[in-house]
N, C-alpha and C positions, 0 to 999 in steps of 0.2 A: 565306881563300885568295884569291889574285890571279887575275883573269880575263885571258885572252889578248886583247889589243887587235886590231882589224882592221888588218892590215898591207897597205898599198897598193902598196908598191914593194919591190924586192929590197934596197935600202939600209935601209929600215925593218926588214925581216926580219933582216938582218945585225946591225943595232944592237940589236934585241930579243934576239937569241941571244947577244950578247956580255955580257949581264948574268947575275946569279945567278938561276937559274930554280927554285931549291928551294922557293919559296913559291907556286908555281903550282898551280891546281886542275886536275889531270890528268883528272878525271872529265868535263871538257868536250870532250875529244878523242874522235874516233871512228876506227875502223879504216878504212884506205884500201887498196884492192888496186890494184896496178900490173900491167898486162897488157903483156908484152913480145913474146910470140909472135905472129907474124902469123896472121890468120884467113884461111886459104886454102881452107876447105871450108864448105859450108852444109848445114844440116839443116832440112828442112821437114816439119812434122807438123801434123795436125789434132787439136784437143783439144775436149772439151766446153767450152762457154762458161763454165760455172761453175768449171771447173778453171783456165782461163786467167785469169778474174777473181780467183781465189784467189791465183794466182802473182803477178799484178800488185799485189795488196794486200800480199803478203809482201815483194815487191821494193821497194815504196814505203816500207814500214816500215824496210827496210835502207838506204834512200837510194840505190838503184841502179836502172837500167832493168831491166825484166822479162827481157829477153833475156840480160843479163849475169847476172841472178839464176839463170836456168835453167842457164847455163854454170857458175856457181859450184856449183850442186847436183851437176852431173855431175862436175866436178873433185873435189869433196869425196868423192863416192862412190868414184871411182877411186882416190883417195889412201888410202882405207881398206884397199885391197888386195883388194877383192872380185874374184872371177874369174868 
């Protein structure tokens, strides 16, 4: 399978996308979340240090900042329809 090269310009990306991509190794891709809603409210809470360190570890494994990881957990829980 073919690897994705590092594309440094929009022109390189466009040229890359113009080819047959069926031989690419799609396992190298990772999910990216796009956040469009403005963040107009803040939540401040105190946590045990061990819990915060655990959150930071999980966030790092996901490749996101820990505050975004906490927001993702909240969004996922609400999306499940819990009341």
